[in-house]
Backbone as JSON Lines, residues from 0, in Angstrom:
{"i":0,"aa":"M","n":[-0.13,-4.25,20.04],"ca":[1.13,-4.0,20.89],"c":[0.53,-3.77,22.31]}
{"i":1,"aa":"I","n":[1.3,-4.37,23.27],"ca":[0.95,-3.84,24.61],"c":[1.87,-2.87,24.82]}
{"i":2,"aa":"I","n":[1.26,-1.46,25.19],"ca":[1.83,-0.38,25.53],"c":[2.61,-0.44,26.91]}
{"i":3,"aa":"K","n":[3.75,-0.41,27.15],"ca":[4.49,-0.44,28.53],"c":[5.16,0.85,28.83]}
{"i":4,"aa":"N","n":[5.72,1.44,27.92],"ca":[6.33,2.63,28.06],"c":[6.14,3.55,26.71]}
{"i":5,"aa":"V","n":[6.06,4.84,27.17],"ca":[5.8,5.84,25.95],"c":[6.58,6.99,26.45]}
{"i":6,"aa":"E","n":[7.25,7.72,25.45],"ca":[7.89,9.02,25.94],"c":[7.91,9.89,24.76]}
{"i":7,"aa":"L","n":[7.65,11.06,24.99],"ca":[7.84,12.26,23.75],"c":[9.2,12.37,23.7]}
{"i":8,"aa":"E","n":[10.09,11.77,22.75],"ca":[11.48,11.57,22.71],"c":[12.06,13.01,22.14]}
{"i":9,"aa":"T","n":[11.52,13.36,20.89],"ca":[11.93,14.68,20.24],"c":[10.87,15.46,19.74]}
{"i":10,"aa":"V","n":[11.16,16.84,19.87],"ca":[10.15,17.66,19.29],"c":[10.83,18.66,18.13]}
{"i":11,"aa":"C","n":[10.5,18.51,17.01],"ca":[11.35,19.26,16.12],"c":[10.56,20.65,15.59]}
{"i":12,"aa":"G","n":[11.03,21.72,15.5],"ca":[10.55,23.05,14.85],"c":[10.92,23.18,13.66]}
{"i":13,"aa":"V","n":[10.58,24.29,13.12],"ca":[10.91,24.69,11.62],"c":[12.36,24.6,11.33]}
{"i":14,"aa":"T","n":[13.12,25.07,12.33],"ca":[14.74,25.16,12.09],"c":[15.22,24.08,12.83]}
{"i":15,"aa":"S","n":[14.93,23.05,13.36],"ca":[15.4,21.96,14.17],"c":[15.94,20.87,12.97]}
{"i":16,"aa":"K","n":[16.98,20.21,13.51],"ca":[17.52,19.12,12.76],"c":[16.79,17.81,13.02]}
{"i":17,"aa":"L","n":[16.27,16.8,12.01],"ca":[15.47,15.88,12.37],"c":[16.33,14.84,12.99]}
{"i":18,"aa":"P","n":[15.66,14.05,13.85],"ca":[16.64,12.94,14.51],"c":[16.95,11.85,13.58]}
{"i":19,"aa":"E","n":[18.09,11.1,13.85],"ca":[18.36,10.07,13.07],"c":[18.02,8.62,13.73]}
{"i":20,"aa":"N","n":[16.71,8.58,13.68],"ca":[16.26,7.34,14.51],"c":[16.5,5.98,13.85]}
{"i":21,"aa":"T","n":[16.8,5.09,14.47],"ca":[17.03,3.71,14.2],"c":[15.87,2.81,14.38]}
{"i":22,"aa":"L","n":[14.74,3.28,14.87],"ca":[13.71,2.28,14.96],"c":[12.59,2.81,13.99]}
{"i":23,"aa":"P","n":[11.66,1.93,13.69],"ca":[10.82,2.06,12.6],"c":[9.74,3.26,13.04]}
{"i":24,"aa":"E","n":[9.2,4.19,12.21],"ca":[8.33,5.1,12.36],"c":[7.26,5.05,11.32]}
{"i":25,"aa":"V","n":[5.9,5.42,12.15],"ca":[4.77,5.72,11.43],"c":[4.16,7.16,11.62]}
{"i":26,"aa":"A","n":[3.86,7.84,10.77],"ca":[3.59,9.31,10.77],"c":[2.13,9.39,10.46]}
{"i":27,"aa":"F","n":[1.57,10.48,11.24],"ca":[0.03,10.99,11.25],"c":[-0.09,12.05,10.69]}
{"i":28,"aa":"A","n":[-0.89,12.48,9.72],"ca":[-1.06,13.71,9.15],"c":[-2.61,14.09,9.2]}
{"i":29,"aa":"G","n":[-3.14,15.29,9.13],"ca":[-4.59,15.56,9.06],"c":[-4.64,16.97,9.36]}
{"i":30,"aa":"K","n":[-5.8,17.58,8.95],"ca":[-6.04,18.99,8.95],"c":[-6.42,19.25,10.58]}
{"i":31,"aa":"S","n":[-6.22,20.62,10.98],"ca":[-6.4,21.11,12.29],"c":[-7.76,20.64,12.64]}
{"i":32,"aa":"N","n":[-7.93,20.11,13.93],"ca":[-8.99,19.71,14.53],"c":[-9.88,18.51,14.15]}
{"i":33,"aa":"V","n":[-8.85,17.51,13.34],"ca":[-9.52,16.37,12.86],"c":[-9.53,15.37,13.82]}
{"i":34,"aa":"G","n":[-8.88,15.44,15.06],"ca":[-8.65,14.65,16.16],"c":[-7.38,13.76,16.07]}
{"i":35,"aa":"K","n":[-6.43,14.56,15.69],"ca":[-5.11,13.69,15.41],"c":[-4.59,13.62,16.96]}
{"i":36,"aa":"S","n":[-4.51,14.58,17.82],"ca":[-3.97,14.2,19.0],"c":[-4.89,13.26,19.72]}
{"i":37,"aa":"S","n":[-5.85,13.36,19.6],"ca":[-7.02,12.46,20.38],"c":[-6.59,10.88,19.83]}
{"i":38,"aa":"L","n":[-6.49,10.88,18.59],"ca":[-6.11,9.34,18.06],"c":[-4.8,8.86,18.61]}
{"i":39,"aa":"I","n":[-3.6,9.86,18.62],"ca":[-2.39,9.48,19.14],"c":[-2.56,8.97,20.58]}
{"i":40,"aa":"N","n":[-3.25,9.87,21.42],"ca":[-3.33,9.65,22.89],"c":[-4.26,8.22,22.83]}
{"i":41,"aa":"G","n":[-5.1,7.99,22.12],"ca":[-5.89,6.79,22.2],"c":[-4.98,5.6,21.81]}
{"i":42,"aa":"L","n":[-4.05,5.68,20.87],"ca":[-3.28,4.49,20.41],"c":[-2.33,4.41,21.51]}
{"i":43,"aa":"M","n":[-1.69,5.41,22.15],"ca":[-0.71,5.22,23.28],"c":[-1.35,4.89,24.51]}
{"i":44,"aa":"N","n":[-2.74,4.76,24.61],"ca":[-3.2,4.63,25.93],"c":[-2.98,5.64,27.05]}
{"i":45,"aa":"R","n":[-2.73,6.98,26.58],"ca":[-2.67,7.99,27.24],"c":[-3.68,9.05,27.21]}
{"i":46,"aa":"K","n":[-3.78,9.73,28.39],"ca":[-4.81,10.61,28.24],"c":[-4.45,12.05,27.42]}
{"i":47,"aa":"S","n":[-3.31,12.36,27.77],"ca":[-2.95,13.76,27.37],"c":[-1.34,14.03,27.01]}
{"i":48,"aa":"L","n":[-0.83,12.82,26.54],"ca":[0.47,13.03,26.19],"c":[0.72,13.84,24.84]}
{"i":49,"aa":"A","n":[0.03,13.71,23.79],"ca":[-0.39,14.53,22.79],"c":[-1.36,15.68,23.33]}
{"i":50,"aa":"R","n":[-0.89,16.79,23.16],"ca":[-1.93,17.81,23.63],"c":[-3.0,17.99,22.72]}
{"i":51,"aa":"T","n":[-4.17,17.96,23.39],"ca":[-5.33,18.41,22.46],"c":[-5.9,19.76,22.82]}
{"i":52,"aa":"S","n":[-6.37,20.18,21.84],"ca":[-6.83,21.64,22.08],"c":[-8.03,21.95,21.18]}
{"i":53,"aa":"A","n":[-8.86,22.75,21.61],"ca":[-10.24,23.44,20.82],"c":[-9.53,24.54,19.85]}
{"i":54,"aa":"Q","n":[-8.54,24.78,20.12],"ca":[-7.81,25.92,19.05],"c":[-6.95,25.12,17.98]}
{"i":55,"aa":"P","n":[-7.53,25.46,16.88],"ca":[-6.98,24.62,15.67],"c":[-5.55,25.14,15.49]}
{"i":56,"aa":"G","n":[-4.85,24.09,14.76],"ca":[-3.44,24.56,14.46],"c":[-2.47,24.37,15.74]}
{"i":57,"aa":"K","n":[-2.73,23.8,16.57],"ca":[-1.92,23.78,17.97],"c":[-0.64,23.06,17.75]}
{"i":58,"aa":"T","n":[-0.7,21.95,16.91],"ca":[0.57,21.1,16.54],"c":[1.43,21.92,15.6]}
{"i":59,"aa":"Q","n":[2.54,22.56,16.11],"ca":[3.23,23.39,15.14],"c":[4.72,22.72,15.09]}
{"i":60,"aa":"T","n":[4.75,21.52,15.4],"ca":[6.2,20.98,15.54],"c":[5.87,19.45,15.18]}
{"i":61,"aa":"I","n":[7.06,18.6,14.68],"ca":[6.89,17.38,14.45],"c":[7.22,16.64,15.83]}
{"i":62,"aa":"N","n":[6.43,15.79,16.2],"ca":[6.58,15.21,17.76],"c":[6.84,13.64,17.41]}
{"i":63,"aa":"F","n":[8.0,13.11,18.11],"ca":[8.32,11.63,17.85],"c":[8.21,11.11,19.24]}
{"i":64,"aa":"Y","n":[7.12,10.1,19.43],"ca":[6.69,9.42,20.41],"c":[7.26,7.91,20.4]}
{"i":65,"aa":"N","n":[8.38,7.73,21.45],"ca":[8.89,6.44,21.39],"c":[7.9,5.4,22.06]}
{"i":66,"aa":"I","n":[7.65,4.42,21.71],"ca":[6.58,3.38,22.14],"c":[7.59,2.17,22.36]}
{"i":67,"aa":"N","n":[7.58,1.83,23.72],"ca":[8.39,0.6,24.2],"c":[9.68,0.41,23.7]}
{"i":68,"aa":"G","n":[10.4,1.4,23.27],"ca":[11.74,1.48,22.81],"c":[11.71,0.53,21.57]}
{"i":69,"aa":"E","n":[10.54,0.29,20.7],"ca":[10.41,-0.35,19.59],"c":[9.96,0.19,18.16]}
{"i":70,"aa":"M","n":[9.42,1.52,18.43],"ca":[8.92,2.26,17.32],"c":[8.54,3.5,17.83]}
{"i":71,"aa":"Y","n":[8.38,4.41,16.5],"ca":[7.95,5.78,16.83],"c":[6.58,6.05,16.2]}
{"i":72,"aa":"L","n":[5.67,6.95,16.86],"ca":[4.46,7.43,16.14],"c":[5.02,8.73,16.14]}
{"i":73,"aa":"V","n":[4.86,9.39,14.92],"ca":[5.13,10.64,14.56],"c":[4.06,11.39,14.12]}
{"i":74,"aa":"D","n":[3.86,12.8,14.92],"ca":[2.86,13.63,14.8],"c":[3.08,14.73,13.97]}
{"i":75,"aa":"L","n":[2.68,14.89,12.97],"ca":[3.03,15.78,11.85],"c":[2.09,17.1,12.08]}
{"i":76,"aa":"P","n":[2.53,18.33,11.87],"ca":[1.65,19.61,12.08],"c":[0.35,19.43,11.41]}
{"i":77,"aa":"G","n":[-0.85,19.91,11.72],"ca":[-2.24,20.22,11.18],"c":[-1.85,20.88,10.13]}
{"i":78,"aa":"Y","n":[-2.91,20.7,9.27],"ca":[-2.85,21.62,7.84],"c":[-4.02,22.38,7.77]}
{"i":79,"aa":"G","n":[-4.18,23.27,7.04],"ca":[-5.47,23.86,6.39],"c":[-6.18,24.78,7.37]}
{"i":80,"aa":"Y","n":[-5.59,25.28,8.31],"ca":[-6.19,26.25,9.31],"c":[-6.16,27.73,8.76]}
{"i":81,"aa":"A","n":[-7.22,28.21,8.65],"ca":[-7.39,29.52,7.78],"c":[-6.75,30.7,8.61]}
{"i":82,"aa":"K","n":[-6.64,30.75,9.78],"ca":[-6.22,31.75,10.59],"c":[-4.63,31.76,10.69]}
{"i":83,"aa":"I","n":[-3.85,30.8,10.18],"ca":[-2.53,30.9,10.21],"c":[-1.79,31.45,8.8]}
{"i":84,"aa":"A","n":[-1.06,32.48,8.98],"ca":[-0.34,33.01,7.69],"c":[0.02,32.01,6.74]}
{"i":85,"aa":"E","n":[0.05,32.55,5.6],"ca":[0.56,31.68,4.52],"c":[1.98,31.37,4.76]}
{"i":86,"aa":"S","n":[2.71,32.34,5.24],"ca":[4.02,31.81,5.29],"c":[4.36,30.84,6.29]}
{"i":87,"aa":"E","n":[3.55,30.83,7.36],"ca":[3.85,29.76,8.44],"c":[3.36,28.54,7.71]}
{"i":88,"aa":"K","n":[2.24,28.54,6.82],"ca":[1.81,27.02,6.11],"c":[2.97,26.69,5.33]}
{"i":89,"aa":"K","n":[3.52,27.6,4.55],"ca":[4.76,27.33,3.73],"c":[5.9,26.66,4.55]}
{"i":90,"aa":"K","n":[6.24,27.1,5.56],"ca":[7.16,26.57,6.57],"c":[6.86,25.14,7.0]}
{"i":91,"aa":"W","n":[5.41,24.87,7.16],"ca":[5.19,23.78,8.01],"c":[5.35,22.91,6.63]}
{"i":92,"aa":"G","n":[4.66,23.22,5.66],"ca":[4.87,22.22,4.28],"c":[6.22,21.85,4.08]}
{"i":93,"aa":"A","n":[7.13,22.72,4.1],"ca":[8.43,22.31,4.06],"c":[9.06,21.53,4.88]}
{"i":94,"aa":"M","n":[8.63,21.59,6.24],"ca":[9.15,20.81,7.28],"c":[8.56,19.38,7.14]}
{"i":95,"aa":"I","n":[7.31,19.36,6.77],"ca":[6.75,17.86,6.49],"c":[7.33,17.38,5.46]}
{"i":96,"aa":"E","n":[7.64,17.98,4.26],"ca":[8.27,17.4,3.05],"c":[9.74,16.98,3.32]}
{"i":97,"aa":"N","n":[10.43,17.73,4.25],"ca":[11.7,17.58,4.59],"c":[11.69,16.15,5.14]}
{"i":98,"aa":"Y","n":[10.68,15.88,6.3],"ca":[10.6,14.75,7.08],"c":[10.56,13.57,6.19]}
{"i":99,"aa":"L","n":[9.39,13.88,5.21],"ca":[8.84,12.46,4.47],"c":[10.14,12.1,3.56]}
{"i":100,"aa":"H","n":[11.02,13.07,3.04],"ca":[12.08,12.62,2.24],"c":[13.3,12.02,3.16]}
{"i":101,"aa":"S","n":[13.4,12.56,4.38],"ca":[14.88,12.36,4.85],"c":[14.65,11.2,5.88]}
{"i":102,"aa":"S","n":[13.49,10.89,6.31],"ca":[13.29,9.87,7.38],"c":[13.85,8.49,6.74]}
{"i":103,"aa":"K","n":[14.8,7.8,7.36],"ca":[15.07,6.41,6.62],"c":[14.22,5.34,7.2]}
{"i":104,"aa":"Q","n":[13.45,5.78,8.3],"ca":[12.73,4.55,8.97],"c":[11.27,4.68,8.66]}
{"i":105,"aa":"L","n":[10.82,5.5,8.1],"ca":[9.27,5.84,7.9],"c":[8.69,4.66,7.08]}
{"i":106,"aa":"L","n":[7.75,3.87,7.82],"ca":[7.11,2.67,7.15],"c":[5.59,3.1,6.53]}
{"i":107,"aa":"A","n":[4.99,4.27,6.91],"ca":[3.66,4.57,6.24],"c":[3.17,5.74,7.03]}
{"i":108,"aa":"V","n":[2.3,6.47,6.27],"ca":[1.65,7.87,6.6],"c":[0.19,7.49,6.66]}
{"i":109,"aa":"F","n":[-0.34,7.77,7.8],"ca":[-1.87,7.75,7.96],"c":[-2.22,9.13,7.85]}
{"i":110,"aa":"L","n":[-3.34,9.19,6.94],"ca":[-4.12,10.56,6.9],"c":[-5.35,10.49,7.57]}
{"i":111,"aa":"L","n":[-5.49,11.47,8.32],"ca":[-6.94,11.57,9.15],"c":[-7.92,12.31,8.28]}
{"i":112,"aa":"I","n":[-9.2,11.84,8.14],"ca":[-10.2,12.44,7.62],"c":[-11.34,12.49,8.4]}
{"i":113,"aa":"D","n":[-12.13,13.42,8.74],"ca":[-13.21,13.57,9.42],"c":[-14.45,12.62,8.56]}
{"i":114,"aa":"I","n":[-14.94,11.46,9.35],"ca":[-15.72,10.78,8.76],"c":[-17.18,11.41,8.22]}
{"i":115,"aa":"R","n":[-17.6,12.44,9.16],"ca":[-18.89,13.06,8.79],"c":[-18.92,13.79,7.44]}
{"i":116,"aa":"H","n":[-17.9,14.31,6.94],"ca":[-17.74,15.23,6.08],"c":[-17.34,14.64,4.63]}
{"i":117,"aa":"A","n":[-17.54,14.97,3.48],"ca":[-16.66,14.57,2.26],"c":[-15.5,15.19,2.41]}
{"i":118,"aa":"P","n":[-14.37,14.59,1.64],"ca":[-12.95,15.25,2.06],"c":[-12.78,16.71,1.6]}
{"i":119,"aa":"S","n":[-12.33,17.66,2.14],"ca":[-12.17,19.08,1.58],"c":[-11.02,19.24,0.61]}
{"i":120,"aa":"E","n":[-11.06,20.42,0.15],"ca":[-10.08,20.51,-0.95],"c":[-8.62,20.31,-0.2]}
{"i":121,"aa":"N","n":[-8.33,20.84,0.95],"ca":[-7.09,20.77,1.63],"c":[-6.81,19.18,1.83]}
{"i":122,"aa":"D","n":[-8.0,18.47,2.24],"ca":[-7.61,16.91,2.36],"c":[-7.12,16.27,1.19]}
{"i":123,"aa":"R","n":[-7.83,16.69,-0.21],"ca":[-7.55,16.14,-1.35],"c":[-6.24,16.68,-1.69]}
{"i":124,"aa":"M","n":[-5.76,17.82,-1.41],"ca":[-4.44,18.28,-1.77],"c":[-3.39,17.58,-0.99]}
{"i":125,"aa":"M","n":[-3.61,17.25,0.29],"ca":[-2.74,16.67,1.22],"c":[-2.6,15.22,0.7]}
{"i":126,"aa":"Y","n":[-3.58,14.49,0.33],"ca":[-3.62,12.98,-0.23],"c":[-2.77,13.04,-1.54]}
{"i":127,"aa":"E","n":[-3.14,13.87,-2.59],"ca":[-2.47,13.84,-3.66],"c":[-0.72,14.34,-3.41]}
{"i":128,"aa":"W","n":[-0.54,15.3,-2.8],"ca":[0.63,15.6,-2.46],"c":[1.7,14.42,-1.94]}
{"i":129,"aa":"M","n":[0.93,13.63,-1.11],"ca":[1.67,12.54,-0.47],"c":[1.89,11.46,-1.37]}
{"i":130,"aa":"V","n":[1.1,11.16,-2.36],"ca":[1.07,10.27,-3.38],"c":[2.19,10.75,-4.04]}
{"i":131,"aa":"Y","n":[2.28,11.97,-4.61],"ca":[3.28,12.58,-5.39],"c":[4.74,12.4,-4.69]}
{"i":132,"aa":"Q","n":[4.69,12.2,-3.41],"ca":[6.0,12.1,-2.62],"c":[6.29,10.71,-2.51]}
{"i":133,"aa":"G","n":[5.54,9.94,-3.14],"ca":[6.03,8.56,-3.08],"c":[5.22,7.55,-2.07]}
{"i":134,"aa":"F","n":[4.21,8.13,-1.21],"ca":[3.65,7.4,-0.23],"c":[2.3,6.94,-0.64]}
{"i":135,"aa":"A","n":[1.75,5.94,-0.27],"ca":[0.48,5.47,-0.17],"c":[-0.35,5.86,1.19]}
{"i":136,"aa":"P","n":[-0.99,6.95,1.31],"ca":[-1.56,7.12,2.53],"c":[-2.48,6.1,2.96]}
{"i":137,"aa":"I","n":[-2.52,5.86,4.26],"ca":[-3.81,4.89,4.91],"c":[-4.52,6.05,5.49]}
{"i":138,"aa":"I","n":[-5.82,5.75,5.41],"ca":[-6.87,6.67,5.74],"c":[-7.43,6.43,7.19]}
{"i":139,"aa":"I","n":[-7.4,7.2,8.11],"ca":[-8.2,6.98,9.3],"c":[-9.44,7.76,9.42]}
{"i":140,"aa":"A","n":[-10.49,7.23,9.37],"ca":[-11.84,8.24,9.39],"c":[-12.34,8.49,10.63]}
{"i":141,"aa":"T","n":[-11.95,9.63,11.28],"ca":[-11.93,9.91,12.66],"c":[-13.3,10.38,12.99]}
{"i":142,"aa":"K","n":[-13.77,10.4,14.38],"ca":[-15.13,11.0,14.75],"c":[-16.23,10.02,14.39]}
{"i":143,"aa":"L","n":[-15.93,8.84,14.61],"ca":[-17.02,7.72,14.29],"c":[-18.15,7.7,15.02]}
{"i":144,"aa":"D","n":[-17.85,7.99,16.32],"ca":[-19.06,8.02,17.32],"c":[-20.02,9.31,16.89]}
{"i":145,"aa":"K","n":[-19.71,10.03,15.92],"ca":[-20.59,11.32,15.74],"c":[-21.47,10.88,14.55]}
{"i":146,"aa":"I","n":[-21.55,9.74,13.9],"ca":[-22.44,9.17,13.13],"c":[-23.1,8.06,13.45]}
{"i":147,"aa":"K","n":[-24.39,7.72,12.76],"ca":[-24.82,6.37,12.96],"c":[-24.16,5.38,12.36]}
{"i":148,"aa":"R","n":[-24.27,4.05,12.94],"ca":[-23.69,2.9,12.32],"c":[-24.11,2.67,10.95]}
{"i":149,"aa":"S","n":[-25.23,2.97,10.65],"ca":[-25.96,2.55,9.33],"c":[-25.25,3.55,8.26]}
{"i":150,"aa":"Q","n":[-24.7,4.68,8.73],"ca":[-23.82,5.55,7.92],"c":[-22.45,5.39,7.57]}
{"i":151,"aa":"V","n":[-21.87,4.47,8.25],"ca":[-20.54,4.29,8.22],"c":[-20.02,4.05,6.73]}
{"i":152,"aa":"Q","n":[-20.64,2.8,6.08],"ca":[-20.03,2.24,5.1],"c":[-20.21,3.44,3.89]}
{"i":153,"aa":"K","n":[-21.38,4.12,4.01],"ca":[-21.81,5.21,2.85],"c":[-20.67,6.37,3.11]}
{"i":154,"aa":"N","n":[-20.3,6.74,4.36],"ca":[-19.33,7.87,4.41],"c":[-18.03,7.31,4.07]}
{"i":155,"aa":"V","n":[-17.56,5.98,4.38],"ca":[-16.31,5.49,4.02],"c":[-16.2,5.78,2.34]}
{"i":156,"aa":"K","n":[-17.14,5.28,1.9],"ca":[-17.35,5.31,0.48],"c":[-17.15,6.52,-0.33]}
{"i":157,"aa":"I","n":[-17.92,7.64,0.45],"ca":[-17.65,8.99,0.03],"c":[-16.16,9.58,0.24]}
{"i":158,"aa":"I","n":[-15.55,9.07,1.22],"ca":[-14.05,9.41,1.44],"c":[-13.07,8.88,0.36]}
{"i":159,"aa":"R","n":[-13.43,7.73,0.07],"ca":[-12.51,7.05,-0.8],"c":[-12.84,7.64,-2.27]}
{"i":160,"aa":"E","n":[-14.16,8.01,-2.55],"ca":[-14.29,8.58,-3.9],"c":[-13.75,10.01,-3.85]}
{"i":161,"aa":"G","n":[-13.91,10.83,-2.78],"ca":[-13.68,12.08,-2.63],"c":[-12.03,12.2,-2.79]}
{"i":162,"aa":"L","n":[-11.47,11.51,-2.21],"ca":[-9.97,11.51,-2.22],"c":[-9.33,10.79,-3.57]}
{"i":163,"aa":"K","n":[-10.2,9.96,-4.18],"ca":[-9.72,9.04,-5.36],"c":[-8.61,8.31,-5.0]}
{"i":164,"aa":"V","n":[-8.79,7.55,-3.86],"ca":[-7.76,6.7,-3.22],"c":[-7.15,5.62,-4.24]}
{"i":165,"aa":"E","n":[-5.92,5.26,-4.06],"ca":[-5.52,4.08,-4.73],"c":[-6.01,2.84,-4.55]}
{"i":166,"aa":"P","n":[-6.36,2.01,-5.42],"ca":[-7.07,0.82,-5.22],"c":[-6.36,-0.14,-4.16]}
{"i":167,"aa":"G","n":[-7.19,-0.6,-3.32],"ca":[-6.53,-1.46,-2.12],"c":[-6.24,-0.47,-0.82]}
{"i":168,"aa":"T","n":[-6.67,0.68,-0.76],"ca":[-6.13,1.64,0.21],"c":[-6.97,1.22,1.47]}
{"i":169,"aa":"K","n":[-6.42,1.04,2.52],"ca":[-7.09,0.68,3.76],"c":[-7.73,2.1,4.36]}
{"i":170,"aa":"V","n":[-8.9,1.84,4.75],"ca":[-9.62,2.95,5.52],"c":[-10.08,2.38,6.85]}
{"i":171,"aa":"F","n":[-9.59,3.04,7.97],"ca":[-9.84,2.7,9.4],"c":[-10.72,3.67,9.94]}
{"i":172,"aa":"P","n":[-12.03,3.21,10.23],"ca":[-13.05,4.22,10.97],"c":[-12.5,4.07,12.44]}
{"i":173,"aa":"Y","n":[-12.52,5.25,13.15],"ca":[-12.2,5.31,14.58],"c":[-12.8,6.3,15.34]}
{"i":174,"aa":"S","n":[-13.17,5.9,16.72],"ca":[-13.68,6.91,17.48],"c":[-12.82,6.98,18.66]}
{"i":175,"aa":"A","n":[-12.54,8.51,18.9],"ca":[-11.62,8.57,20.22],"c":[-12.34,8.42,21.48]}
{"i":176,"aa":"M","n":[-13.74,8.34,21.1],"ca":[-14.7,8.39,22.47],"c":[-14.56,6.72,23.01]}
{"i":177,"aa":"T","n":[-14.86,5.84,22.02],"ca":[-15.04,4.62,22.29],"c":[-13.87,3.65,22.05]}
{"i":178,"aa":"K","n":[-12.87,4.11,21.33],"ca":[-11.55,3.64,20.9],"c":[-11.84,2.53,19.91]}
{"i":179,"aa":"Q","n":[-13.05,2.62,19.24],"ca":[-13.35,1.59,18.21],"c":[-12.39,1.91,17.08]}
{"i":180,"aa":"G","n":[-11.59,0.78,16.55],"ca":[-10.85,0.88,15.48],"c":[-9.41,0.83,15.85]}
{"i":181,"aa":"R","n":[-9.16,0.92,17.25],"ca":[-7.65,1.16,17.53],"c":[-7.08,-0.03,17.62]}
{"i":182,"aa":"E","n":[-7.75,-1.32,17.82],"ca":[-7.08,-2.67,17.55],"c":[-6.74,-2.76,16.2]}
{"i":183,"aa":"E","n":[-7.74,-2.56,15.3],"ca":[-7.33,-2.79,13.86],"c":[-6.1,-1.93,13.29]}
{"i":184,"aa":"I","n":[-6.1,-0.63,13.78],"ca":[-4.94,0.27,13.67],"c":[-3.66,-0.49,14.0]}
{"i":185,"aa":"W","n":[-3.55,-0.97,15.37],"ca":[-2.59,-1.53,15.95],"c":[-1.89,-2.67,15.03]}
{"i":186,"aa":"E","n":[-2.98,-3.51,14.99],"ca":[-2.71,-4.85,14.09],"c":[-1.97,-4.47,12.79]}
{"i":187,"aa":"Y","n":[-2.48,-3.44,12.0],"ca":[-1.88,-3.02,10.8],"c":[-0.47,-2.39,10.94]}
{"i":188,"aa":"M","n":[-0.31,-1.68,12.05],"ca":[1.07,-1.04,12.42],"c":[2.14,-2.29,12.79]}
{"i":189,"aa":"D","n":[1.59,-3.07,13.66],"ca":[2.52,-4.15,14.4],"c":[2.84,-5.15,13.09]}
{"i":190,"aa":"A","n":[2.02,-5.24,12.14],"ca":[2.44,-5.89,10.89],"c":[3.47,-5.25,10.11]}
{"i":191,"aa":"L","n":[3.41,-3.91,9.99],"ca":[4.42,-3.12,9.22],"c":[5.58,-3.26,9.92]}
{"i":192,"aa":"V","n":[5.74,-3.05,11.18],"ca":[6.91,-3.16,12.11],"c":[7.48,-4.55,11.93]}
{"i":193,"aa":"L","n":[6.72,-5.65,11.88],"ca":[7.31,-6.98,11.76],"c":[7.78,-7.32,10.5]}
{"i":194,"aa":"E","n":[7.09,-6.79,9.39],"ca":[7.6,-6.92,7.99],"c":[9.01,-6.19,7.92]}
{"i":195,"aa":"A","n":[9.05,-4.86,8.53],"ca":[10.35,-4.05,8.38],"c":[11.74,-4.89,8.81]}
{"i":196,"aa":"S","n":[11.04,-5.51,10.22],"ca":[12.28,-6.09,10.89],"c":[12.79,-7.38,10.29]}
{"i":197,"aa":"E","n":[11.89,-8.08,9.74],"ca":[12.23,-9.28,8.76],"c":[13.01,-9.06,7.65]}
{"i":198,"aa":"K","n":[12.82,-7.73,7.08],"ca":[13.6,-7.34,5.84],"c":[15.01,-7.11,6.36]}
{"i":199,"aa":"K","n":[14.97,-6.46,7.51],"ca":[16.43,-5.85,8.07],"c":[17.05,-7.13,8.27]}
{"i":200,"aa":"N","n":[16.55,-8.17,8.89],"ca":[17.41,-9.24,9.23],"c":[17.88,-10.13,7.76]}
{"i":201,"aa":"E","n":[17.15,-10.0,6.86],"ca":[17.6,-10.59,5.71],"c":[18.76,-10.05,4.89]}
{"i":202,"aa":"T","n":[18.92,-8.63,5.27],"ca":[19.99,-7.91,4.55],"c":[21.22,-8.16,5.34]}
């Protein structure tokens, strides 16, 4: 997709009512500091629309980015940061669950995993929880530039095995530094949006 116009259209906190969007949505989830804001900025060709921070747990809202008036990228709160109170984590969990269940436009959920490490317990729980919610998360293996090219396939295999992903699950290695993987992710999202549009036209 050629990005012509990007707007942070809606920000939902714990008590906010979710928007009733009519455009397709794709959502991004990942633990704190996995590079979610950097990925979203990279996908949107913007430097700092999604706020990046060295302080984990910065995204505490669900943020809806309108792309070209054609679709939304939805940034979900980061999970698994130890310094956040359990009560806060529960609120965020409920907020994400509410979104996953109530969005009528959600086409796919991307789960971000740091390619340098085997999936953490939090990553595994999030993956299993999303499968339980009825989604088959697509994996984006971030921080690709931090490992040698020769390690990529081995580390992707470790992620697949660590999460026990469903057969056929896509894993996209991605680097926020070089933008490697950006085109492949967009091709996948464009295909999802096109398929949804064709289905809509059939009904």
